[in-house]
LORO-259988 format. One line per field, with one value per residue: residue number from 1; x, y, z of N, C-alpha, C in turn; residue in three letters. Coordinates in Angstrom, 2 decimals. Layout:
% LORO-259988
i	NUM,...
nxx	X,...
nyy	Y,...
nzz	Z,...
caxx	X,...
cayy	Y,...
cazz	Z,...
cxx	X,...
cyy	Y,...
czz	Z,...
aa	Ala,...
//
This chain:
% LORO-259988
i	1,2,3,4,5,6,7,8,9,10,11,12,13,14,15,16,17,18,19,20,21,22,23,24,25,26,27,28,29,30,31,32,33,34,35,36,37,38,39,40,41,42,43,44,45,46,47,48,49,50,51,52,53,54,55,56,57,58,59,60,61,62,63,64,65,66,67,68,69,70,71,72,73,74,75,76,77,78,79,80,81,82,83,84,85,86,87,88,89,90,91,92,93,94,95,96,97,98,99,100,101,102,103,104,105,106,107,108,109,110,111,112,113,114,115,116,117,118,119,120,121,122,123,124,125,126,127,128,129,130,131,132,133,134,135,136,137,138,139,140,141,142,143,144,145,146,147,148,149,150,151,152,153,154,155,156,157,158,159,160,161,162,163,164,165,166,167,168,169,170,171,172,173,174,175,176,177,178,179,180,181,182,183,184,185,186,187,188,189,190,191,192,193,194,195,196,197,198,199,200,201,202,203,204,205,206,207,208,209,210,211,212,213,214,215,216,217,218,219,220,221,222,223,224,225,226,227,228,229,230,231,232,233,234,235,236,237,238,239,240,241,242,243,244,245,246,247,248,249,250,251,252,253,254,255,256,257,258,259,260,261,262,263,264,265,266,267,268,269,270,271,272,273
nxx	-16.42,-14.06,-13.83,-11.44,-10.86,-12.77,-11.76,-9.38,-10.27,-10.74,-8.77,-8.40,-11.02,-11.16,-9.34,-10.70,-12.99,-11.76,-10.89,-13.36,-14.18,-12.40,-13.32,-15.79,-14.99,-13.83,-16.00,-17.31,-15.64,-16.06,-17.33,-19.97,-22.42,-24.28,-27.64,-30.22,-33.59,-34.51,-36.77,-38.08,-38.10,-35.79,-32.52,-30.05,-26.71,-23.91,-21.74,-22.63,-22.97,-20.39,-18.94,-20.28,-19.55,-16.78,-16.80,-18.35,-16.82,-14.42,-15.14,-16.27,-14.02,-12.56,-14.05,-15.33,-17.51,-19.46,-22.51,-23.34,-25.04,-26.08,-27.09,-27.21,-27.25,-29.47,-32.25,-32.47,-35.05,-36.73,-36.97,-34.63,-32.68,-33.20,-31.85,-29.30,-26.63,-24.43,-23.17,-22.24,-23.18,-23.96,-23.73,-22.96,-22.77,-23.71,-25.96,-26.64,-28.09,-26.68,-24.27,-25.04,-25.64,-23.12,-21.88,-20.16,-20.94,-21.22,-20.93,-19.11,-20.35,-19.71,-20.56,-20.22,-22.41,-23.32,-25.18,-27.42,-26.39,-24.37,-20.99,-18.65,-17.56,-17.12,-16.93,-16.43,-15.37,-15.46,-14.93,-13.25,-11.36,-11.32,-11.94,-14.04,-13.83,-14.42,-14.17,-15.13,-13.03,-10.91,-11.70,-13.01,-12.22,-10.91,-9.64,-7.72,-7.41,-4.73,-3.40,-3.01,-4.28,-6.76,-8.21,-11.73,-14.53,-17.76,-19.38,-20.25,-23.58,-23.80,-23.40,-24.34,-23.73,-24.66,-26.57,-25.64,-27.30,-27.93,-29.13,-30.82,-29.77,-31.19,-33.56,-35.49,-38.12,-41.46,-41.76,-39.15,-38.58,-40.40,-39.32,-36.83,-37.69,-38.84,-36.60,-35.27,-33.11,-30.45,-27.53,-27.56,-26.62,-26.68,-26.54,-25.57,-26.05,-24.52,-22.77,-23.87,-24.41,-21.80,-20.75,-21.87,-20.66,-17.98,-18.07,-18.69,-21.27,-24.42,-26.96,-28.91,-31.87,-33.74,-36.51,-37.84,-37.85,-35.36,-33.03,-31.68,-29.02,-28.23,-27.53,-26.04,-23.14,-22.27,-23.60,-22.18,-19.73,-20.60,-21.69,-19.46,-17.88,-19.08,-21.69,-25.25,-27.74,-31.03,-34.43,-37.61,-38.67,-36.58,-35.07,-32.17,-31.06,-31.53,-30.65,-31.77,-34.06,-36.61,-38.94,-39.03,-36.74,-36.57,-35.75,-36.96,-38.07,-35.54,-33.24,-30.05,-27.46,-25.05,-24.74,-25.89,-27.00,-28.69,-32.07,-33.16,-35.48,-37.50,-38.07,-39.48,-42.12,-45.66,-46.99,-49.30,-51.96
nyy	-55.90,-54.44,-52.22,-52.53,-55.21,-56.38,-55.36,-56.78,-59.24,-59.14,-59.84,-62.69,-63.48,-62.67,-64.50,-66.91,-66.54,-66.60,-69.26,-70.54,-69.65,-71.04,-73.63,-73.41,-72.92,-75.34,-76.90,-75.40,-75.57,-78.06,-80.26,-80.85,-80.42,-81.11,-79.98,-78.96,-78.33,-76.14,-75.89,-73.47,-73.20,-72.10,-72.58,-75.08,-75.99,-78.31,-76.74,-74.61,-76.00,-76.98,-74.60,-73.61,-75.50,-75.01,-72.36,-72.60,-74.30,-72.83,-70.25,-71.10,-72.05,-69.71,-67.90,-69.33,-68.98,-67.51,-67.40,-68.81,-67.90,-69.25,-69.40,-72.00,-73.48,-73.96,-72.47,-71.18,-71.01,-67.90,-67.33,-68.29,-66.97,-64.31,-63.78,-63.36,-61.16,-60.76,-62.12,-64.26,-63.75,-65.37,-65.97,-68.57,-68.95,-66.57,-65.71,-68.04,-68.71,-67.29,-68.62,-71.15,-70.39,-69.86,-67.31,-65.92,-64.03,-64.25,-64.58,-64.92,-64.27,-62.80,-61.61,-59.76,-59.32,-56.98,-56.09,-55.82,-54.50,-54.52,-54.76,-55.55,-56.79,-59.06,-59.58,-61.84,-62.60,-65.39,-66.12,-64.22,-63.58,-61.17,-59.19,-57.49,-55.68,-54.69,-52.99,-51.19,-49.83,-50.05,-49.22,-49.25,-51.37,-52.62,-55.48,-56.42,-59.16,-59.60,-58.69,-55.87,-53.66,-51.34,-48.40,-47.76,-45.68,-44.18,-42.08,-38.61,-37.67,-37.43,-34.39,-32.85,-35.07,-38.46,-40.37,-43.47,-46.42,-49.56,-52.84,-55.97,-58.92,-61.29,-60.92,-58.92,-56.46,-55.09,-52.86,-51.91,-51.20,-49.09,-47.32,-46.73,-45.52,-43.17,-42.07,-41.25,-40.25,-42.38,-44.41,-47.90,-50.71,-54.17,-56.84,-59.75,-61.06,-59.87,-58.10,-55.87,-54.00,-53.57,-52.27,-49.75,-49.05,-48.72,-46.52,-46.77,-46.94,-45.31,-45.78,-48.43,-49.79,-52.04,-53.55,-55.88,-59.24,-60.15,-61.94,-61.77,-62.67,-62.15,-59.47,-58.36,-58.43,-56.91,-54.54,-53.68,-53.06,-51.03,-49.02,-48.36,-47.38,-44.99,-44.85,-45.66,-48.03,-48.45,-48.96,-48.43,-46.31,-44.87,-45.82,-47.25,-50.53,-53.19,-56.10,-59.38,-58.75,-59.65,-62.39,-63.47,-63.99,-62.46,-59.51,-56.09,-54.23,-52.23,-49.41,-48.90,-46.67,-44.15,-41.40,-39.74,-37.26,-36.81,-37.10,-40.08,-41.43,-40.11,-41.11,-43.37,-45.63,-45.02,-46.24,-48.70,-48.16
nzz	-114.20,-116.14,-118.96,-120.36,-120.17,-121.81,-124.22,-124.37,-125.09,-127.76,-129.77,-129.36,-130.08,-132.74,-133.82,-133.31,-134.89,-137.36,-137.37,-137.41,-139.90,-141.55,-141.13,-142.36,-145.01,-145.66,-146.19,-148.11,-150.31,-151.30,-153.87,-153.53,-150.94,-147.96,-147.49,-145.42,-144.29,-141.69,-138.88,-139.31,-141.98,-143.02,-144.49,-143.58,-143.34,-143.44,-143.00,-141.38,-138.98,-138.49,-138.11,-135.89,-133.93,-133.66,-132.63,-130.31,-128.70,-128.55,-127.50,-125.14,-123.80,-123.61,-122.01,-119.57,-117.84,-119.07,-120.80,-124.05,-126.85,-129.68,-133.09,-134.00,-131.71,-130.16,-128.41,-125.31,-122.78,-122.10,-119.43,-118.39,-119.98,-119.40,-117.11,-117.80,-117.84,-119.31,-122.26,-125.02,-128.37,-131.26,-134.72,-136.55,-139.31,-141.19,-143.65,-145.07,-147.35,-149.29,-149.13,-150.11,-152.71,-153.51,-153.72,-152.16,-150.26,-147.33,-143.77,-140.65,-137.52,-134.45,-131.33,-128.31,-125.74,-123.38,-120.70,-122.42,-124.62,-127.59,-127.22,-128.27,-131.34,-134.06,-137.46,-139.84,-143.13,-144.80,-147.53,-148.60,-146.68,-145.42,-142.50,-140.16,-137.14,-133.74,-130.63,-127.70,-126.48,-128.25,-130.73,-134.15,-136.87,-140.00,-141.55,-144.26,-146.60,-147.19,-145.02,-144.09,-141.60,-140.90,-139.48,-139.40,-140.25,-140.16,-142.65,-143.23,-144.24,-147.69,-149.52,-152.49,-153.92,-154.76,-152.47,-151.01,-150.81,-149.25,-149.70,-149.03,-150.72,-150.91,-149.57,-150.30,-150.02,-150.44,-148.82,-148.47,-151.09,-151.35,-149.48,-150.65,-152.99,-152.01,-150.85,-153.07,-155.77,-155.82,-155.29,-155.41,-153.62,-153.59,-151.33,-149.44,-146.06,-142.94,-144.00,-145.17,-143.13,-142.36,-144.57,-144.29,-141.91,-142.66,-144.23,-146.91,-147.68,-146.97,-145.83,-144.63,-144.92,-143.16,-143.56,-142.80,-141.47,-139.11,-137.02,-133.68,-133.60,-136.13,-136.37,-134.22,-133.98,-136.19,-135.58,-133.34,-134.58,-136.34,-134.58,-133.01,-134.96,-135.41,-136.31,-136.29,-135.27,-135.33,-134.17,-135.86,-134.53,-133.70,-131.60,-130.11,-131.08,-128.90,-126.96,-125.99,-124.49,-124.49,-124.95,-127.57,-130.28,-132.49,-134.30,-134.27,-137.20,-138.77,-139.09,-140.35,-140.20,-141.15,-140.60,-137.99,-137.82,-139.88,-140.93,-141.29,-140.97,-142.23,-144.72,-144.44,-145.28,-144.78,-141.71,-140.66,-138.30
caxx	-15.64,-13.70,-13.88,-10.17,-10.93,-13.48,-10.84,-8.39,-10.89,-10.98,-7.86,-8.78,-12.27,-10.80,-8.73,-11.75,-13.81,-10.96,-10.94,-14.69,-14.19,-11.71,-14.23,-16.80,-14.38,-13.59,-17.25,-17.61,-14.80,-16.47,-18.18,-21.35,-22.55,-25.67,-28.48,-31.50,-34.46,-34.82,-38.20,-38.63,-37.88,-34.49,-31.61,-28.96,-25.71,-22.89,-20.81,-23.19,-22.73,-18.95,-18.53,-20.85,-18.73,-15.54,-17.04,-18.85,-15.67,-13.44,-15.66,-16.43,-12.71,-12.10,-14.80,-16.16,-18.68,-20.39,-23.34,-23.18,-26.29,-25.75,-28.24,-27.25,-27.06,-30.71,-32.66,-32.99,-36.24,-36.43,-36.83,-33.20,-31.91,-33.43,-30.91,-27.96,-26.23,-23.32,-23.14,-21.83,-24.27,-23.18,-24.27,-21.77,-22.74,-24.77,-26.05,-26.57,-28.58,-25.59,-23.33,-25.55,-25.48,-21.68,-21.52,-19.15,-21.46,-21.65,-20.01,-19.13,-20.67,-19.53,-20.75,-20.33,-23.50,-23.19,-26.35,-28.29,-25.72,-23.19,-19.82,-17.53,-18.08,-16.26,-17.62,-15.39,-15.86,-14.59,-14.57,-12.20,-10.40,-11.50,-12.79,-14.33,-13.81,-14.52,-14.52,-15.30,-11.76,-9.93,-12.23,-13.48,-11.23,-11.08,-8.39,-7.79,-6.93,-3.28,-2.79,-3.14,-5.42,-6.93,-9.40,-12.86,-15.49,-18.87,-19.18,-21.41,-24.50,-23.17,-24.09,-23.84,-23.52,-25.73,-26.55,-25.49,-28.13,-27.63,-30.31,-30.57,-29.81,-32.14,-34.74,-36.08,-39.52,-42.12,-41.52,-37.83,-38.73,-41.07,-38.35,-35.84,-38.35,-38.98,-35.25,-34.97,-31.96,-29.38,-26.87,-28.02,-25.80,-27.37,-25.54,-26.08,-25.50,-24.26,-21.89,-24.58,-24.15,-20.38,-20.52,-22.19,-19.65,-16.71,-18.27,-18.93,-22.71,-24.98,-28.19,-29.42,-33.19,-34.15,-37.94,-38.17,-37.46,-34.03,-32.90,-30.69,-27.65,-27.90,-27.17,-25.33,-21.71,-22.13,-24.03,-21.03,-18.79,-21.21,-21.80,-18.13,-17.36,-19.74,-23.04,-26.34,-28.71,-32.19,-35.73,-38.25,-38.98,-35.33,-34.44,-31.08,-31.37,-31.04,-30.69,-32.19,-35.01,-37.95,-38.91,-38.72,-35.39,-36.68,-35.54,-37.88,-37.52,-34.55,-32.43,-28.63,-27.02,-23.77,-24.82,-27.02,-27.56,-29.66,-33.32,-33.39,-36.84,-38.47,-38.34,-40.22,-43.51,-46.63,-47.27,-50.71,-52.16
cayy	-56.15,-53.17,-52.29,-52.99,-56.66,-56.65,-55.08,-57.85,-60.41,-58.95,-60.62,-64.11,-63.70,-62.59,-65.78,-67.91,-66.32,-67.10,-70.72,-70.92,-69.40,-72.15,-74.78,-73.16,-73.07,-76.76,-77.41,-74.57,-75.98,-79.38,-80.25,-80.91,-80.47,-81.38,-78.85,-79.38,-77.23,-76.07,-75.81,-72.22,-73.33,-71.58,-73.70,-75.41,-76.80,-78.85,-75.65,-73.93,-76.81,-77.03,-73.31,-73.56,-76.30,-74.28,-71.19,-73.03,-74.81,-71.77,-69.24,-71.76,-72.10,-68.35,-67.33,-70.48,-68.63,-66.68,-68.19,-68.63,-68.07,-69.44,-69.80,-73.45,-74.13,-74.04,-71.23,-71.39,-70.25,-66.54,-67.33,-68.47,-65.93,-62.99,-63.62,-63.12,-59.77,-60.74,-63.40,-64.25,-63.92,-65.90,-66.59,-69.22,-68.72,-65.62,-65.69,-69.41,-68.72,-66.85,-69.74,-72.16,-69.84,-69.75,-65.96,-65.36,-62.99,-64.83,-64.16,-65.44,-63.14,-63.03,-60.38,-59.81,-58.47,-56.60,-55.29,-55.67,-53.75,-55.15,-53.96,-56.11,-57.53,-59.50,-60.09,-62.40,-62.99,-66.52,-66.23,-63.25,-63.40,-59.85,-59.15,-56.25,-55.93,-53.46,-52.96,-49.78,-49.21,-50.14,-48.64,-50.14,-51.49,-53.64,-56.12,-57.01,-60.53,-59.65,-58.33,-54.52,-53.35,-49.89,-47.92,-47.39,-44.74,-43.80,-40.79,-37.72,-37.78,-36.64,-33.25,-32.66,-36.35,-39.41,-41.25,-44.90,-47.28,-50.98,-53.66,-57.41,-59.59,-62.41,-60.64,-57.64,-56.36,-53.90,-51.72,-51.37,-50.53,-47.81,-46.46,-46.27,-44.59,-41.88,-41.55,-40.55,-40.66,-42.92,-45.61,-49.04,-51.91,-55.33,-57.71,-60.67,-61.19,-58.66,-57.21,-54.62,-53.08,-53.24,-51.27,-48.46,-48.77,-48.28,-45.32,-47.05,-46.76,-44.35,-46.22,-49.78,-49.98,-53.44,-53.56,-57.30,-59.93,-60.68,-62.41,-61.01,-63.09,-61.61,-58.04,-57.83,-58.19,-55.77,-53.34,-53.22,-52.41,-49.80,-47.99,-47.93,-46.60,-43.69,-44.93,-46.09,-49.02,-48.15,-49.40,-47.40,-45.18,-44.20,-46.36,-48.18,-51.94,-53.83,-57.55,-60.22,-58.00,-60.21,-63.84,-63.83,-63.63,-61.64,-58.06,-55.20,-53.61,-51.26,-48.62,-48.79,-45.49,-43.61,-40.01,-39.57,-35.92,-36.80,-37.77,-41.21,-41.93,-39.36,-41.83,-44.59,-45.64,-44.90,-47.48,-48.85,-47.89
cazz	-115.41,-116.74,-120.41,-120.92,-120.26,-123.06,-125.32,-124.43,-125.70,-129.19,-130.60,-129.35,-130.82,-134.16,-134.20,-133.32,-136.09,-138.47,-137.33,-137.89,-141.34,-142.19,-141.08,-143.40,-146.33,-145.93,-146.76,-149.30,-151.42,-151.79,-155.05,-153.07,-149.49,-147.57,-147.09,-144.87,-143.85,-140.26,-138.60,-139.83,-143.44,-143.44,-144.76,-142.65,-144.01,-142.56,-142.66,-140.20,-137.79,-138.25,-137.53,-134.54,-133.00,-133.41,-131.79,-129.00,-127.92,-128.33,-126.58,-123.84,-123.15,-123.38,-120.88,-119.20,-117.04,-119.83,-121.72,-125.49,-127.58,-131.08,-133.90,-134.16,-130.42,-129.40,-127.75,-123.95,-122.40,-121.68,-117.98,-118.15,-120.65,-118.79,-116.00,-118.34,-118.02,-120.27,-122.97,-126.42,-129.32,-132.37,-135.92,-137.10,-140.75,-141.54,-145.11,-145.57,-148.73,-150.15,-149.12,-151.03,-154.07,-153.73,-154.17,-151.25,-149.37,-146.07,-142.72,-139.28,-136.64,-133.01,-130.56,-126.86,-125.26,-121.98,-120.31,-123.59,-125.68,-128.18,-126.88,-129.02,-132.48,-135.15,-138.66,-140.71,-144.45,-145.14,-148.94,-148.94,-145.61,-144.81,-141.32,-139.44,-135.70,-132.94,-129.21,-127.36,-126.14,-129.34,-131.95,-135.21,-137.93,-141.03,-141.97,-145.58,-146.64,-147.26,-143.76,-143.54,-140.74,-140.85,-138.78,-140.25,-139.66,-141.03,-143.31,-143.19,-145.37,-148.75,-150.13,-153.83,-154.58,-154.49,-151.31,-151.31,-149.98,-149.40,-149.43,-149.01,-152.00,-150.90,-148.74,-150.63,-149.62,-150.99,-147.93,-148.79,-152.38,-151.11,-148.79,-151.62,-153.91,-151.33,-150.68,-154.31,-156.57,-154.98,-155.78,-154.62,-153.59,-153.01,-150.74,-148.44,-144.71,-142.16,-144.75,-145.47,-142.03,-142.36,-145.61,-143.69,-140.88,-143.23,-145.02,-148.34,-147.86,-146.02,-145.18,-144.86,-144.31,-143.10,-143.27,-142.85,-140.25,-138.82,-135.65,-132.93,-133.96,-137.46,-136.37,-133.05,-134.22,-137.10,-134.87,-132.54,-135.50,-136.84,-133.54,-132.59,-136.10,-135.42,-136.84,-135.41,-135.72,-134.48,-134.65,-136.68,-133.67,-133.38,-130.39,-130.42,-130.95,-127.69,-127.08,-124.88,-123.67,-124.70,-125.15,-128.95,-130.70,-133.69,-134.20,-134.97,-138.40,-138.31,-140.00,-140.01,-140.94,-140.71,-140.14,-137.08,-137.95,-140.98,-140.56,-142.19,-140.76,-143.05,-145.94,-144.14,-145.75,-143.68,-140.98,-140.26,-136.86
cxx	-15.34,-13.62,-12.59,-10.14,-11.70,-12.53,-9.82,-8.94,-10.95,-10.06,-8.16,-10.06,-12.02,-10.20,-9.78,-12.65,-13.06,-10.95,-12.29,-14.80,-13.50,-12.58,-15.32,-16.21,-14.11,-14.83,-17.53,-16.85,-15.12,-17.30,-19.65,-21.35,-24.03,-26.35,-29.79,-32.29,-34.65,-36.32,-38.86,-38.44,-36.58,-33.52,-30.54,-27.99,-24.73,-21.87,-21.30,-22.81,-21.24,-18.46,-19.06,-19.98,-17.43,-15.76,-17.52,-17.70,-14.73,-13.90,-15.87,-15.12,-12.22,-12.75,-15.79,-17.46,-19.73,-21.21,-23.02,-24.54,-25.95,-26.99,-28.35,-27.12,-28.32,-30.97,-33.21,-34.25,-35.85,-36.31,-35.38,-32.40,-32.05,-32.49,-29.49,-27.69,-25.12,-23.26,-22.63,-23.05,-23.64,-24.09,-23.09,-21.63,-23.94,-24.80,-25.96,-27.08,-27.49,-24.51,-23.76,-25.43,-24.02,-21.28,-20.56,-19.65,-22.06,-20.56,-20.11,-19.34,-20.51,-19.64,-20.73,-21.40,-23.30,-24.33,-27.15,-27.65,-24.58,-21.96,-18.56,-18.14,-17.01,-17.13,-16.54,-16.03,-15.01,-14.10,-13.43,-11.10,-10.46,-12.27,-12.92,-14.35,-13.87,-14.72,-14.46,-14.00,-10.76,-10.42,-12.67,-12.45,-11.58,-9.71,-8.59,-7.14,-5.41,-2.60,-3.00,-4.41,-5.55,-8.24,-10.48,-13.77,-16.59,-18.59,-20.42,-22.31,-24.00,-24.04,-23.48,-23.48,-24.58,-25.49,-26.36,-26.33,-27.76,-28.86,-29.94,-30.65,-30.92,-33.44,-35.30,-37.56,-40.13,-41.87,-40.16,-37.88,-39.39,-40.13,-37.36,-36.43,-38.48,-37.62,-34.80,-33.73,-30.82,-28.71,-27.23,-27.05,-26.60,-26.33,-26.19,-25.43,-25.27,-23.27,-22.55,-24.33,-22.70,-20.04,-20.82,-21.11,-18.35,-16.86,-18.42,-20.42,-23.22,-26.14,-28.52,-30.77,-33.56,-35.60,-38.47,-37.56,-35.98,-34.06,-31.72,-29.26,-27.24,-27.25,-26.17,-23.87,-21.50,-22.60,-22.91,-20.03,-19.33,-21.22,-20.43,-17.45,-18.07,-21.15,-24.05,-27.15,-29.89,-33.44,-36.40,-38.74,-37.72,-34.62,-33.33,-31.52,-30.73,-31.39,-31.12,-33.11,-36.42,-37.82,-38.53,-37.35,-35.39,-36.44,-36.75,-37.26,-36.56,-33.94,-31.00,-28.05,-25.74,-23.86,-26.08,-27.63,-28.57,-30.89,-33.63,-34.79,-37.86,-38.85,-39.15,-41.63,-44.47,-46.88,-48.73,-50.82,-52.27
cyy	-54.82,-53.34,-52.79,-54.51,-57.08,-56.45,-56.21,-59.12,-60.32,-59.81,-62.12,-64.40,-63.58,-63.91,-66.88,-67.77,-66.80,-68.61,-71.22,-70.72,-70.53,-73.41,-74.64,-73.41,-74.53,-77.43,-76.70,-75.06,-77.37,-79.22,-80.24,-80.93,-80.59,-80.09,-79.42,-78.16,-77.31,-75.90,-74.55,-72.10,-72.69,-72.74,-73.86,-76.31,-77.37,-77.79,-74.86,-74.68,-76.89,-75.74,-73.17,-74.32,-75.58,-73.13,-71.58,-73.51,-73.67,-70.71,-69.83,-71.84,-70.70,-67.72,-68.39,-70.11,-67.83,-67.56,-67.86,-68.89,-68.08,-69.86,-71.31,-74.19,-74.28,-72.75,-71.54,-70.57,-68.87,-66.45,-67.56,-67.32,-64.57,-62.74,-63.33,-61.62,-59.65,-62.11,-63.18,-64.53,-64.20,-66.35,-67.24,-69.05,-67.86,-65.48,-67.08,-69.51,-68.27,-67.92,-70.80,-71.69,-69.71,-68.37,-65.25,-64.40,-63.59,-64.57,-65.04,-64.24,-63.54,-61.70,-60.69,-58.82,-58.23,-55.66,-54.86,-54.91,-54.57,-54.27,-54.44,-56.90,-57.87,-60.07,-60.53,-62.89,-64.15,-66.52,-65.31,-63.13,-62.05,-60.02,-57.73,-56.58,-54.62,-53.81,-51.51,-49.08,-49.15,-49.53,-49.70,-50.18,-52.64,-54.19,-56.75,-58.38,-60.61,-59.05,-56.93,-54.34,-51.84,-49.54,-47.57,-46.45,-44.48,-42.42,-39.92,-37.98,-36.88,-35.48,-33.05,-33.94,-37.33,-40.19,-42.68,-45.68,-48.73,-51.76,-55.13,-57.98,-60.63,-62.11,-59.25,-57.63,-55.12,-52.66,-51.07,-50.63,-49.17,-46.82,-45.88,-45.29,-43.21,-41.24,-40.80,-41.08,-41.12,-44.06,-46.75,-50.20,-53.03,-56.32,-58.61,-60.48,-59.85,-57.72,-55.88,-53.58,-52.64,-52.23,-49.87,-48.08,-48.24,-47.09,-45.54,-46.96,-45.87,-44.91,-47.65,-49.89,-51.46,-53.49,-54.97,-57.96,-60.30,-61.20,-61.71,-61.40,-62.59,-60.24,-57.62,-57.52,-56.98,-54.47,-52.79,-52.49,-51.06,-48.71,-47.47,-47.14,-45.26,-43.69,-45.37,-47.19,-48.90,-48.81,-48.23,-46.21,-44.46,-44.70,-47.34,-49.64,-52.48,-55.32,-58.24,-59.47,-58.58,-61.70,-64.22,-63.30,-62.74,-60.17,-57.32,-54.78,-52.50,-50.48,-48.61,-47.67,-44.93,-42.24,-39.83,-38.19,-35.78,-37.59,-38.88,-41.77,-41.25,-40.12,-43.10,-44.52,-45.52,-46.26,-47.51,-48.68,-49.17
czz	-116.09,-118.25,-121.01,-121.03,-121.50,-124.24,-125.48,-125.06,-127.22,-130.05,-130.55,-130.13,-132.33,-134.63,-134.27,-134.55,-137.34,-138.53,-137.83,-139.40,-142.10,-142.20,-142.15,-144.78,-146.67,-146.52,-148.09,-150.53,-151.94,-153.07,-154.67,-151.55,-149.15,-147.13,-146.58,-144.45,-142.35,-140.09,-139.14,-141.34,-143.91,-143.60,-143.69,-143.40,-142.98,-142.18,-141.46,-138.93,-137.46,-137.60,-136.11,-133.55,-132.66,-132.42,-130.39,-128.12,-127.57,-127.35,-125.19,-123.08,-122.79,-122.15,-120.38,-118.48,-117.82,-120.77,-123.18,-126.13,-129.07,-131.84,-134.01,-132.84,-129.61,-128.64,-126.37,-123.71,-121.88,-120.16,-117.56,-118.73,-119.98,-117.61,-116.49,-118.44,-119.06,-120.94,-124.39,-127.30,-130.69,-133.51,-136.63,-138.61,-141.11,-143.06,-145.70,-147.00,-149.70,-150.23,-150.12,-152.48,-154.47,-154.27,-153.22,-150.21,-148.10,-145.04,-141.48,-138.37,-135.18,-132.28,-129.07,-126.43,-123.77,-121.63,-121.54,-124.75,-126.27,-127.97,-127.59,-130.17,-133.48,-136.25,-139.63,-142.00,-144.96,-146.59,-149.34,-147.90,-144.94,-143.49,-140.81,-137.96,-134.95,-131.48,-128.78,-127.00,-127.28,-130.65,-132.94,-136.32,-138.86,-141.39,-143.34,-145.58,-146.63,-146.04,-143.24,-142.72,-140.69,-140.15,-139.79,-139.49,-140.66,-141.63,-143.12,-144.40,-146.50,-149.23,-151.51,-154.54,-154.10,-153.21,-151.79,-150.30,-150.24,-148.98,-149.53,-150.42,-152.06,-150.17,-149.03,-150.23,-150.27,-150.13,-148.20,-150.13,-152.22,-150.42,-149.79,-152.62,-153.30,-151.07,-151.92,-155.00,-155.66,-155.73,-154.85,-154.76,-152.93,-152.53,-149.71,-147.09,-144.04,-142.83,-145.06,-144.38,-142.03,-143.45,-145.10,-142.68,-141.48,-144.17,-146.50,-148.68,-146.75,-145.21,-145.60,-144.17,-144.33,-142.62,-143.49,-141.64,-140.26,-137.39,-134.98,-133.29,-135.33,-137.39,-135.31,-133.33,-135.11,-136.45,-134.01,-133.42,-135.96,-135.78,-133.13,-133.70,-136.24,-135.94,-135.81,-136.08,-134.77,-135.04,-135.37,-135.86,-133.20,-132.14,-130.77,-130.21,-129.68,-127.73,-125.78,-123.92,-123.72,-125.01,-126.57,-129.34,-131.93,-133.38,-134.73,-136.29,-137.96,-139.47,-139.47,-140.85,-140.33,-140.08,-139.30,-137.14,-139.07,-140.56,-141.56,-142.04,-141.67,-144.33,-145.71,-144.74,-144.58,-143.03,-140.58,-138.75,-136.10
aa	Unk,Unk,Unk,Unk,Unk,Unk,Unk,Unk,Unk,Unk,Unk,Unk,Unk,Unk,Unk,Unk,Unk,Unk,Unk,Unk,Unk,Unk,Unk,Unk,Unk,Unk,Unk,Unk,Unk,Unk,Unk,Unk,Unk,Unk,Unk,Unk,Unk,Unk,Unk,Unk,Unk,Unk,Unk,Unk,Unk,Unk,Unk,Unk,Unk,Unk,Unk,Unk,Unk,Unk,Unk,Unk,Unk,Unk,Unk,Unk,Unk,Unk,Unk,Unk,Unk,Unk,Unk,Unk,Unk,Unk,Unk,Unk,Unk,Unk,Unk,Unk,Unk,Unk,Unk,Unk,Unk,Unk,Unk,Unk,Unk,Unk,Unk,Unk,Unk,Unk,Unk,Unk,Unk,Unk,Unk,Unk,Unk,Unk,Unk,Unk,Unk,Unk,Unk,Unk,Unk,Unk,Unk,Unk,Unk,Unk,Unk,Unk,Unk,Unk,Unk,Unk,Unk,Unk,Unk,Unk,Unk,Unk,Unk,Unk,Unk,Unk,Unk,Unk,Unk,Unk,Unk,Unk,Unk,Unk,Unk,Unk,Unk,Unk,Unk,Unk,Unk,Unk,Unk,Unk,Unk,Unk,Unk,Unk,Unk,Unk,Unk,Unk,Unk,Unk,Unk,Unk,Unk,Unk,Unk,Unk,Unk,Unk,Unk,Unk,Unk,Unk,Unk,Unk,Unk,Unk,Unk,Unk,Unk,Unk,Unk,Unk,Unk,Unk,Unk,Unk,Unk,Unk,Unk,Unk,Unk,Unk,Unk,Unk,Unk,Unk,Unk,Unk,Unk,Unk,Unk,Unk,Unk,Unk,Unk,Unk,Unk,Unk,Unk,Unk,Unk,Unk,Unk,Unk,Unk,Unk,Unk,Unk,Unk,Unk,Unk,Unk,Unk,Unk,Unk,Unk,Unk,Unk,Unk,Unk,Unk,Unk,Unk,Unk,Unk,Unk,Unk,Unk,Unk,Unk,Unk,Unk,Unk,Unk,Unk,Unk,Unk,Unk,Unk,Unk,Unk,Unk,Unk,Unk,Unk,Unk,Unk,Unk,Unk,Unk,Unk,Unk,Unk,Unk,Unk,Unk,Unk,Unk,Unk,Unk,Unk,Unk,Unk,Unk,Unk,Unk,Unk,Unk,Unk
//
């Protein structure tokens, strides 16, 4: 499979993410919608399921031979998943807590994983119509709701001005607070969902320390956008995040940053042995 074929998939995936966004908005605009707790106590709404159905059908038709791993589609045993060299990794509604709060900070995430790396990603923001998209041959770009599409890139670590850090709106942790304290004087933006990584990708923020749990479908699409825009997403030992390498679907703690020439690990709180 040559990379140009991956690039050719980007536009159809953008359209599918937009269709999933419309399915989400049809629920979001209701006066009330059902919310239930999943087995891990995280919330599930009818919008999650509606978006999942759109993406499962659409991606299945687009590439019938490639597996689809969706947060709402069940998790196959690793004995099966370990045989996958290429698959779709999907979070139909990332930021369900933000969806329930009706603050608009939720996304549709679709990533193509090839040999454990995200090589294509689309992050669609249903509430605004904005989307971020990237593939290795076409670069990274952002489309505004009114149509203009423009290339995006990370920025160098600022000198003579304040660093911009971004943190989770619903999942703050003492470790992140300690990281930010050691980072020193900075501007802080709090936001939900994978939008945090996208802010770094487009050069509006410099660092996103995630010192708490996430799952692989939470990060893959935005990681593709970030890396293709010139940034990095690494574990706390500096290794790039890779996918489908272990039985559990949880990510390690990570740092997402724009300037790889700056030592962002120096601000990490001490880790226990």
